[in-house]
C-alpha positions in Angstrom: -31.8 -58.4 8.7 -31.1 -56.6 11.7 -28.2 -57.8 12.7 -25.0 -57.6 10.4 -23.5 -60.0 8.3 -21.1 -59.5 5.8 -22.3 -62.7 2.8 -22.0 -63.3 -0.9 -19.9 -61.5 -3.3 -21.0 -60.9 -7.1 -19.7 -61.8 -10.4 -20.3 -60.4 -13.5 -19.0 -61.2 -17.3 -19.4 -60.2 -20.8 -18.5 -61.5 -24.0 -19.2 -59.3 -26.9 -19.9 -62.1 -30.1 -19.4 -59.3 -32.7 -16.8 -57.2 -34.1 -16.0 -54.3 -31.8 -17.0 -51.8 -35.1 -20.9 -53.7 -34.3 -21.5 -52.0 -31.4 -19.7 -48.5 -32.3 -22.4 -48.7 -35.0 -25.3 -50.0 -33.5 -25.0 -48.5 -29.6 -21.8 -46.7 -29.7 -18.3 -47.0 -28.6 -19.1 -47.5 -25.1 -21.6 -50.0 -25.2 -19.5 -52.8 -23.4 -18.8 -50.6 -20.2 -22.5 -49.5 -20.2 -23.8 -52.9 -19.7 -21.1 -54.0 -17.8 -22.1 -51.0 -15.2 -25.5 -52.2 -15.1 -24.9 -55.3 -14.1 -22.3 -54.4 -10.8 -24.8 -51.9 -10.2 -27.9 -54.2 -10.0 -25.7 -56.5 -8.0 -24.4 -53.6 -5.4 -26.0 -55.7 -2.7 -23.4 -58.0 -2.9 -20.2 -56.4 -1.9 -19.6 -53.2 -0.7 -16.3 -53.4 0.8 -14.6 -53.4 -3.0 -14.5 -53.6 -6.6 -12.6 -54.7 -9.9 -13.4 -54.6 -13.0 -10.6 -56.4 -16.0 -10.9 -56.0 -20.0 -9.2 -58.3 -21.9 -8.4 -57.2 -25.8 -8.7 -60.1 -28.1 -6.1 -60.4 -31.0 -4.0 -57.5 -30.5 -0.8 -57.3 -32.1 2.6 -58.0 -29.8 4.0 -54.3 -28.0 0.5 -53.7 -27.2 -1.0 -54.0 -23.7 -4.4 -55.9 -24.0 -4.8 -56.4 -20.2 -6.5 -54.1 -18.4 -7.7 -54.0 -14.6 -8.9 -51.6 -12.1 -9.7 -52.3 -8.6 -11.6 -49.8 -5.8 -11.9 -50.1 -2.5 -13.5 -46.4 -1.4 -16.9 -45.7 -0.3 -18.6 -46.4 -3.7 -16.2 -48.5 -5.1 -18.5 -49.4 -8.5 -18.9 -45.6 -8.9 -15.3 -45.1 -8.5 -14.1 -47.2 -11.2 -16.5 -46.6 -13.9 -15.5 -42.8 -13.3 -12.0 -43.9 -13.9 -12.4 -45.7 -16.9 -15.4 -43.0 -18.7 -12.1 -40.4 -18.1 -10.1 -42.3 -20.2 -13.3 -42.8 -22.6 -13.9 -39.1 -22.8 -9.9 -38.2 -23.5 -9.3 -40.7 -26.0 -12.7 -38.5 -27.6 -11.5 -35.2 -27.3 -8.1 -36.6 -28.7 -9.0 -38.8 -31.1 -12.0 -37.4 -32.3 -13.1 -38.9 -35.5 -10.6 -42.0 -34.5 -13.1 -42.6 -31.5 -15.4 -44.7 -33.8 -12.6 -46.4 -35.4 -12.6 -49.9 -33.8 -8.5 -50.6 -34.6 -8.0 -47.0 -33.2 -9.6 -47.6 -30.1 -8.2 -51.0 -29.3 -5.0 -49.8 -29.5 -4.9 -46.6 -27.9 -8.1 -46.7 -25.2 -8.3 -49.1 -21.9 -10.8 -50.8 -22.0 -12.3 -51.2 -25.0 -12.1 -55.1 -25.6 -14.3 -57.7 -26.1 -14.2 -59.4 -22.8 -15.2 -58.1 -19.5 -14.9 -59.8 -15.7 -16.7 -57.5 -12.6 -16.3 -58.1 -8.8 -18.0 -56.8 -5.7 -16.7 -58.1 -3.2 -17.9 -58.4 0.4 -15.0 -59.2 2.6 -15.3 -61.8 5.3 -12.7 -62.2 8.0 -9.7 -61.4 5.4 -8.1 -58.4 5.2 -9.9 -55.2 3.8 -7.0 -54.5 1.5 -6.6 -53.6 -2.0 -4.8 -56.8 -2.5 -7.8 -58.7 -1.0 -9.8 -57.1 -4.1 -10.6 -59.3 -7.3 -10.4 -59.7 -9.9 -6.4 -61.0 -9.4 -4.0 -61.6 -12.3 -1.1 -64.0 -13.0 1.0 -63.0 -16.0 3.0 -64.4 -18.5 4.9 -63.4 -21.7 2.7 -66.2 -23.5 -0.7 -64.8 -24.1 -2.8 -67.7 -23.7 -0.9 -68.4 -19.6 -2.2 -65.3 -18.4 -5.1 -65.9 -16.5 -7.9 -63.0 -14.7 -9.6 -64.9 -12.2 -13.2 -63.3 -10.2 -15.3 -65.5 -7.7 -18.2 -65.9 -5.3 -16.2 -68.5 -3.0 -14.9 -69.6 0.2 -12.8 -73.2 0.1 -12.6 -75.2 3.6 -9.9 -77.4 2.6 -7.2 -74.4 2.0 -4.3 -76.3 3.9 -4.6 -79.5 1.5 -5.0 -77.1 -1.7 -2.1 -75.4 -0.3 0.4 -78.6 0.2 -0.9 -79.6 -3.3 0.6 -77.0 -4.9 3.7 -77.3 -2.6 4.0 -80.7 -3.9 3.4 -79.9 -8.1 6.6 -77.8 -6.7 5.2 -74.2 -6.7 5.6 -72.1 -4.1 2.5 -70.1 -3.3 3.0 -66.7 -1.6 -0.3 -66.9 0.5 -2.7 -69.7 2.1 -5.7 -68.2 1.2 -8.6 -69.7 -1.1 -8.4 -66.9 -4.0 -4.6 -67.3 -4.4 -4.5 -71.4 -4.4 -7.1 -71.6 -6.5 -6.2 -69.2 -8.9 -2.3 -71.0 -8.7 -4.1 -74.5 -9.0 -6.1 -73.6 -12.4 -2.9 -71.3 -13.6 -0.8 -74.6 -12.6 -3.1 -77.2 -15.4 -3.3 -74.4 -17.7 0.5 -73.7 -18.0 0.3 -77.8 -18.5 -1.8 -77.5 -21.4 -0.2 -74.8 -23.3 2.8 -77.1 -22.7 1.0 -80.0 -24.0 0.2 -78.3 -27.2 3.1 -76.8 -27.5 4.9 -80.1 -27.9 2.1 -81.5 -29.5 3.2 -78.7 -32.8 6.3 -77.9 -32.0 7.9 -80.8 -35.6 5.1 -79.1 -37.5 5.2 -74.9 -37.3 7.2 -72.0 -36.4 6.8 -71.1 -32.7 4.5 -68.1 -33.3 2.4 -70.3 -35.6 2.0 -73.0 -32.8 1.2 -69.9 -30.1 -2.3 -68.8 -32.8 -3.3 -72.5 -32.8 -2.7 -72.6 -28.9 -5.6 -70.0 -28.7 -7.7 -72.1 -30.2 -7.2 -75.3 -29.0 -7.4 -75.3 -25.3 -9.5 -77.1 -23.4 -10.7 -75.4 -20.4 -12.5 -78.3 -19.7 -9.7 -80.3 -18.8 -7.9 -78.1 -17.5 -11.0 -77.6 -15.2 -11.6 -80.9 -14.7 -7.7 -81.6 -13.5 -7.3 -78.3 -11.1 -11.1 -78.8 -9.3 -11.0 -82.6 -8.3 -9.2 -81.4 -4.6 -12.0 -78.4 -4.2 -14.1 -78.8 -1.5 -16.4 -75.6 -0.8 -18.9 -73.5 -2.6 -17.9 -71.7 -5.6 -19.4 -69.7 -8.6 -15.5 -69.0 -10.2 -14.7 -66.7 -13.4 -11.7 -66.6 -15.7 -10.4 -64.9 -18.4 -7.0 -65.9 -20.5 -5.3 -63.8 -22.3 -6.0 -65.0 -25.6 -9.6 -64.3 -25.1 -11.3 -67.7 -24.1 -13.3 -67.6 -20.3 -14.7 -69.7 -18.1 -17.4 -70.0 -15.6 -17.4 -73.0 -12.6 -20.2 -73.8 -10.6 -19.5 -76.4 -7.6 -21.1 -79.8 -7.7 -24.2 -78.8 -5.0 -24.7 -75.5 -6.5 -24.4 -73.9 -3.3 -23.2 -70.3 -4.9 -25.4 -68.7 -7.6 -24.5 -68.3 -11.3 -27.0 -67.5 -14.5 -26.2 -66.7 -18.0 -27.7 -65.4 -21.5 -26.3 -65.6 -24.8 -28.0 -64.5 -27.9 -25.6 -63.5 -31.4 -24.3 -60.6 -29.7 -23.1 -60.9 -26.3 -22.7 -63.6 -23.6 -23.7 -62.2 -20.0 -23.0 -64.2 -16.6 -24.1 -62.7 -13.5 -24.6 -63.6 -9.6 -28.3 -63.1 -10.0 -31.1 -62.7 -12.9 -32.5 -59.3 -12.5 -29.1 -57.4 -12.8 -29.2 -59.6 -16.3 -32.9 -59.0 -17.2 -32.2 -55.3 -16.2 -28.7 -54.9 -18.4 -30.3 -56.3 -21.8 -34.1 -55.9 -21.2 -35.0 -59.6 -21.6 -37.4 -61.9 -20.4 -36.5 -64.1 -17.1 -36.9 -67.4 -19.0 -34.2 -66.5 -21.4 -31.8 -66.6 -18.8 -30.5 -69.6 -17.8 -29.0 -71.1 -14.4 -25.2 -72.7 -14.8 -25.6 -76.7 -13.9 -24.3 -77.3 -10.9 -20.4 -78.8 -11.3 -20.8 -77.5 -14.9 -18.7 -74.7 -16.5 -20.0 -72.4 -18.5 -16.7 -71.7 -21.2 -16.7 -69.6 -23.8 -14.0 -70.3 -26.6 -11.7 -67.3 -27.7 -14.0 -67.4 -31.0 -17.1 -66.2 -28.7 -19.2 -69.7 -28.8 -20.9 -70.6 -25.6 -21.1 -74.3 -23.8 -22.0 -76.1 -21.1 -19.3 -78.7 -20.2 -19.9 -80.8 -17.1 -16.2 -80.9 -14.9 -17.1 -82.5 -11.6 -19.6 -85.4 -10.5 -23.4 -83.5 -9.6 -24.1 -84.0 -6.6 -27.5 -83.1 -4.6 -28.1 -79.7 -5.1 -28.2 -77.8 -2.1 -28.6 -74.0 -3.3 -28.0 -71.5 -0.6 -31.7 -71.1 1.2 -30.6 -67.9 2.5 -29.9 -66.7 -1.4 -33.5 -66.8 -1.4 -34.2 -65.6 2.5 -32.2 -62.5 2.1 -29.1 -61.9 0.0 -30.5 -61.8 -3.6 -32.9 -59.1 -4.5 -36.4 -59.4 -3.9 -37.4 -58.5 -7.6 -36.6 -61.8 -8.8 -40.3 -62.8 -8.9 -38.8 -66.4 -8.1 -37.3 -65.0 -4.8 -40.4 -62.3 -4.0 -42.9 -65.6 -4.1 -40.7 -67.4 -1.8 -40.2 -64.7 0.8 -43.9 -63.6 0.2 -44.8 -67.6 1.1 -42.1 -67.6 4.4 -44.0 -65.3 5.7 -47.6 -66.4 4.7 -46.6 -70.2 6.6 -45.6 -68.1 9.9 -49.3 -67.4 10.2 -50.0 -70.6 12.9 -47.6 -69.6 15.2 -48.3 -65.9 14.9 -51.7 -66.6 15.6 -50.9 -68.4 18.8 -48.4 -66.0 20.1 -51.1 -63.7 20.3 -53.9 -65.4 21.4 -55.7 -64.8 18.1 -56.4 -61.3 19.7 -55.9 -59.6 16.2 -58.1 -56.6 17.3 -55.3 -55.8 20.4 -52.4 -56.6 17.8 -50.3 -53.8 15.3 -48.4 -55.5 12.6 -45.2 -54.4 11.2 -41.5 -55.4 9.8 -38.0 -54.7 10.5 -36.8 -53.1 7.6 -35.8 -53.4 5.1 -35.3 -57.0 3.4 -38.5 -58.7 5.7 -40.7 -56.5 4.0 -42.1 -58.8 1.4 -41.7 -61.7 4.0 -44.3 -59.4 6.0 -46.5 -58.7 3.2 -47.1 -63.1 2.7 -47.5 -63.0 6.2 -50.5 -60.1 6.7 -51.9 -62.0 3.3 -52.2 -65.2 5.1 -53.3 -63.0 7.7 -56.5 -61.8 5.8 -57.1 -65.6 4.8 -57.5 -66.5 8.0 -60.0 -63.5 8.5 -61.6 -64.8 5.7 -62.2 -68.2 6.5 -63.8 -66.3 10.0 -66.3 -64.3 8.3 -67.1 -67.5 5.8 -67.7 -69.3 9.4 -69.7 -66.6 11.0 -72.0 -65.8 7.8 -72.2 -68.7 6.2 -72.1 -71.4 8.5 -74.0 -69.4 11.1 -71.4 -69.9 14.2 -72.3 -67.5 16.8 -69.4 -64.7 17.2 -69.0 -62.1 20.3 -69.3 -59.4 17.5 -72.1 -57.8 15.1 -71.8 -59.1 11.3 -71.1 -55.8 10.6 -68.0 -55.5 12.8 -67.0 -59.1 11.9 -67.0 -57.7 8.4 -65.6 -54.7 8.2 -62.3 -55.7 10.6 -58.7 -55.3 9.5 -55.5 -56.1 10.6 -53.8 -53.1 12.2 -50.7 -52.6 9.8 -48.4 -49.9 10.6 -45.0 -48.7 10.2 -43.2 -49.0 13.5 -39.6 -49.6 13.0 -37.6 -46.9 10.4 -34.4 -47.4 9.6 -31.6 -44.9 8.8 -29.8 -46.4 5.5 -26.9 -43.6 5.2 -25.7 -43.9 8.9 -25.8 -48.1 8.8 -22.8 -47.2 5.7 -20.7 -46.8 8.5 -20.7 -49.6 10.7 -18.0 -51.4 9.6 -16.6 -53.6 12.1 -18.1 -55.5 15.3 -15.7 -53.6 17.5 -17.3 -50.8 16.6 -20.9 -51.2 15.7 -22.4 -52.0 19.5 -21.3 -47.9 20.3 -24.0 -47.0 17.0 -26.2 -49.9 16.5 -28.6 -48.2 18.7 -28.8 -45.0 16.1 -29.3 -47.0 13.0 -33.0 -47.8 13.8 -35.9 -45.5 15.1 -39.6 -46.0 15.2 -43.0 -43.9 14.7 -44.7 -43.1 18.3 -48.7 -42.8 19.0 -49.5 -45.9 16.9 -49.5 -48.7 19.6 -52.3 -48.4 22.6 -50.1 -48.3 26.0 -50.7 -51.5 27.7 -53.1 -52.7 25.6 -51.4 -54.1 22.2 -49.3 -56.5 21.3 -46.8 -55.7 18.9 -46.0 -57.9 16.3 -42.6 -57.4 14.3 -41.0 -59.8 11.8 -37.6 -60.0 10.5 -35.7 -62.3 8.1 -33.3 -63.7 10.2 -32.0 -63.6 13.7 -28.1 -64.8 13.6 -26.7 -62.6 16.8 -29.4 -60.9 18.3 -27.3 -57.9 18.9 -29.0 -55.1 17.6 -32.2 -56.8 19.0 -31.4 -56.6 22.4 -29.5 -53.4 22.3 -31.6 -51.0 19.6 -34.6 -52.5 18.5 -36.5 -53.9 21.4 -35.5 -51.2 24.1 -37.0 -48.6 21.2 -40.0 -51.2 20.8 -40.6 -51.0 24.1 -40.7 -47.7 24.4 -44.0 -47.9 22.7 -45.0 -49.4 26.1 -47.3 -52.6 24.3 -48.1 -55.3 26.6 -46.0 -57.9 24.5 -44.1 -57.7 21.7 -43.6 -60.6 19.5 -40.5 -61.0 17.1 -41.0 -63.6 14.3 -37.9 -64.4 12.4 -38.6 -65.8 8.8 -36.2 -68.1 9.0 -35.2 -71.2 11.0 -32.9 -70.9 14.3 -29.4 -70.4 12.6 -27.5 -72.8 14.9 -24.7 -73.8 13.0 -21.5 -72.1 10.7 -21.5 -71.2 6.9 -18.2 -72.2 5.3 -19.1 -71.6 1.7 -18.7 -67.5 1.6 -20.9 -65.7 4.6 -19.4 -64.6 7.4 -20.7 -66.9 9.9 -18.5 -68.4 10.7 -17.9 -68.6 14.5 -20.0 -70.9 17.0 -20.3 -69.0 20.1 -21.7 -66.0 17.8 -25.0 -67.7 17.1 -27.8 -66.7 19.7 -29.3 -69.9 19.7 -25.7 -71.8 20.3 -26.0 -69.4 23.7 -29.1 -70.7 23.8 -28.5 -74.9 23.7 -25.7 -73.7 26.1 -27.5 -72.7 28.7 -30.2 -74.8 28.3 -27.8 -78.1 28.5 -26.4 -76.2 31.8 -29.8 -75.7 33.5 -31.2 -79.4 32.4 -27.6 -80.7 34.2 -27.1 -82.2 30.8 -23.3 -79.8 30.5 -21.1 -82.8 31.1 -22.6 -83.2 27.3 -20.1 -80.0 26.4 -17.5 -82.1 26.8 -17.8 -85.5 25.2 -18.5 -83.4 21.9 -15.4 -81.3 22.1 -13.8 -84.6 22.4 -15.6 -86.0 19.6 -14.8 -83.4 17.7 -11.1 -83.4 18.2 -11.1 -87.0 17.2 -12.7 -86.4 14.3 -10.6 -83.8 12.7 -8.1 -86.2 10.7 -11.6 -87.8 9.1 -11.6 -87.5 5.4 -15.7 -88.2 6.3 -16.7 -86.8 9.4 -20.0 -86.5 10.7 -20.8 -83.3 12.6 -21.0 -84.4 16.8 -22.2 -80.2 17.5 -25.6 -81.8 16.5 -25.8 -84.4 19.6 -26.2 -81.0 21.5 -29.0 -79.6 20.1 -30.5 -83.2 20.0 -31.1 -82.7 23.5 -34.3 -80.1 23.5 -37.5 -79.2 21.7 -37.4 -76.8 18.9 -39.5 -74.3 21.1 -37.4 -74.7 24.0 -34.3 -72.8 22.2 -37.1 -70.0 20.8 -38.2 -69.5 24.4 -34.4 -69.5 26.0 -33.5 -66.8 22.7 -36.3 -64.5 23.6 -34.7 -64.6 27.8 -31.0 -63.7 26.3 -32.1 -61.1 24.1 -34.2 -59.2 26.5 -32.9 -56.1 28.0 -33.0 -55.8 31.9 -34.9 -52.8 31.7 -37.9 -53.9 29.1 -41.0 -53.9 30.3 -43.2 -55.8 27.7 -43.6 -59.2 27.7 -41.2 -60.9 24.7 -41.9 -63.8 22.4 -39.2 -64.9 19.6 -40.9 -67.5 16.7 -38.9 -68.9 14.8 -39.5 -70.3 10.8 -39.7 -74.4 11.1 -37.0 -75.7 8.6 -40.1 -78.2 7.1 -42.2 -74.4 6.3 -38.5 -73.4 4.9 -38.4 -75.9 2.2 -41.8 -75.5 1.0 -41.2 -71.8 0.2 -38.1 -72.8 -1.3 -38.0 -76.0 -2.9 -35.5 -76.0 -5.5 -33.0 -74.2 -2.7 -32.5 -77.0 -0.5 -29.2 -75.5 1.6 -30.0 -75.3 5.2 -26.6 -75.9 7.3 -27.1 -73.7 9.0 -30.4 -74.5 10.5 -29.5 -78.3 10.6 -25.8 -79.0 10.3 -26.6 -80.9 7.1 -23.4 -79.5 5.8 -23.0 -80.6 1.3 -19.4 -81.2 1.4 -17.2 -83.4 3.8 -15.5 -80.0 4.8 -18.1 -78.3 5.9 -18.6 -80.8 8.8 -15.0 -80.8 9.6 -15.7 -76.7 10.0 -18.4 -77.2 12.3 -16.5 -79.3 14.2 -13.5 -77.2 14.7 -16.1 -74.4 15.6 -17.4 -75.5 18.2 -13.7 -76.6 19.1 -12.4 -73.0 18.5 -15.1 -71.9 21.2 -14.5 -75.0 24.1 -11.0 -73.5 23.3 -11.9 -69.9 23.8 -10.0 -69.6 20.3 -11.9 -66.1 18.4 -11.0 -67.4 15.5 -11.9 -68.4 11.6 -13.2 -71.8 11.5 -11.3 -72.4 7.9 
């Protein structure tokens, strides 16, 4: 993606199901740490603003620390975390010597040697980038069963409502942010669950015996049913109790991803399947998806199970996961990205007027590469069809048969990305002055004034990098025409479920529709839609009124206007922008139909509220988050 978009966080959870001595004997004392490192490192694409890790030791005697947590915001936070943990291991190995392989000694003397691990990788959206914002969060209590550690990949659209619910429950939350409200709401009902069990057994057993009974009888399904019923958003949230039970809860529409694997040694959860496969060397068909609206609950004894928590809605898994965010070595995602490129071929051929001889094909590195392969396979299929028509069917051709048989599309590595430079561009304020230096180009492969240059990107959000850097750079090659191809449809609406796309005015497609409405004399609709959005603010189930604006013009009109907007004033080459269609997106990703940023069809009422609020903010000149 040429535009910088901060996005999905990532989670990783491991429950060692056998005694620690088993892993020490079979794999060594660092087994759990090593596996967690791989899970997090293989998902580092999901978060570079910070990382955190927590570990719980089960059944440690009173008076000893049984919860460990580290968080980091360093430039390489994962490496920083595990360097710190490894240092403790090395120190213990040096001091303990032969005791280093003793389970009891390790758990009593060395941090991060427990059976339960939770890791998190953070991408900040509009929240503050401070260590206090880095997961996992910890809710502490002197009752082991009431301790709660939480981390997640989520955004809630109804934070104000959740905050008010907490206040009505008698709480006094320290912040009105979704991470705090979610943890405190689950923590509240966890407290009630523990208290209920205490009342049940207080006349039969001693307090110490009751405490042990409670740790084994906590009904996390009931806790989550009571806590999550008011949530509106996209989420995968993971939690650990101090007594050693755990859960991973997924939203009813399956917006955010979550996968798990279990055998007799481990239960493991991650946001992406390739991380699990790599860490545990298993087949993809052994990895399961956590069912939307369900929680994977792991008991204190280590028994996993999927349990329904909320009514399952229509599955609307985030399609941006497939287009861009998730690692492309997942076999399903790889096929889908190739198909996204292949389905663009008819539009591309029309854009180049079917003149393949004078066309050079390339891509914007790095995530568009797979879609590029698919597009070129589609071009090759087109050429094979034409060869059959000439050779087998005898259709006339202006070229000799030898030339028809030997022709190959021209593929070049035109755009080169300076990956190291990219890591220093951390915010919009300073990004524009540096963006021109992120990319470079390959010279002398385009025939000046004659060739059309086709470059594919996976999506176009703001168009900033294209306008300020890439198009200027490509124009210096002096092609006759440049065709920019997006494997994703036009991004028209904000996201409110985890991606940093909440301000309507940032989207180049929205800027295009505003210009088109003014040019056609329909700009009176801007005020009408604004009034509708304001009136709908209090509705429980509002419609997305912003869709009315896009209904006034054809899809291709918006594409042409986008080309006008992003074309640099000094650019000499002709410019055309080609976008994927929503229908073809669904064909390529049939099991991941979450398309609200393209269509405005949000899977929750909160999504429609955010779209209306985002538009109202735009009309009022407010550059603020819409949720």
